[in-house]
N, C-alpha and C positions, 0 to 999 in steps of 0.2 A: 439590577445589581451593577450594571456598567461593565460586565465582563462577557466574553464569548461563552456561549453555552457549551457544556462538555461534549455534546454530540457534534458540534461544528468541527471539532478536531478530526473526527472520523472521515468527514468529507474531504478535509485537507489532506489526510493521509492517502485517501483514494486518488486525489488529483496528483499527488507526488508519485504514486505508484504508476499511474497511467502515463505520466510524462517520462518516467524512467523506461517504461516499455517503448514509448514513442522514440526515445533516443537510440533504441536498437534498430530502428527503421521500420517498425510495424505498429499500427495503432491497435488498441484493444478491440475496436470495431472489426478490424481485419481478422483478429484472432477469433472473435465470435462467429464471423462469417465462415470460418474454416471448421466450426463446430467445437471449439475449445472454450469453455467457460471457467473462469477462475473465481471460486467462491471462498469467502472467509470461513475458515474452520476454527481459527483461534485468534484471539485479540487480547493484547495486554497493553494497557496505557498507564503511564505514571505521570500525573499532573504535579508539577513542581511550583509553577507560578502562573497566574492568569494572564490571558491576552485580553485586551480591551478594544473597543471600537476604534478603528483607524490606526491601530498598531501595524507596523510593517513587520511581517513575519517571513522567515525563510524556513522551508521544510526540506530536510535532507532525507533521502531514501536510498537504501542499498540492499542488494540481495546478500543474505548471510548463510544460505544453505538450502537444503531441500532434498528432493529425490525425483524419481521419474514421474511422480503423481502430485507432488506438492512443492511449494516454494516459500521460503521464509524471508521476510523483510524486516529491517530495523529502520526506525525513523527518529529524527530529532526535529523538534519545532523550536526555532530560535527567535528571540526578540532581542534586538540590540546586541547580538553576538552571544547571548546567554541561552543555554538550553532550558526552555520552560516546560517542555513535555518530551518524554521519551516513550516510544511504543515499539511493539513487535507484533507482526501478524504471520499466520500460516495460511496460505491459500491452497485449496485443493483444486485439482483440475477435474472437471466433469464434462460429460457430453450433454447434448440437449435433453437426453432422457434422465439426467440427474445422476447417472452412475459414474463412478470414478473412472477416469481414463488416463492413459499416458500422455504427457505433454509433448509438443513437438520437440525434436532432439535439440534444436538450437536454444530452447528455453530451459532445458534441464540444467540446474546448477552443477558446476564442476566440483 
């Protein structure tokens, strides 16, 4: 079809989220080593326009809320300055046992 598969967007959102965390001075791998795992609890994606092979895309990601055990992000995928996809995720913090746990204090949204 000449367009990016819808599932590709999920990987792009994850990369944006990982880079946002890295910009705070810690990698996701560091977070996991400390026993904090962030798992997708909710995902909402609105596709407005397709991305094609070799399109240059910009993915914006920001924290928009949460609590002591979850964090909400919003995303925009832009092509030539136009928002082609908008998304929102809720990530839950769990331990290695898969049970919900409190996030590190510096990661809890204000």
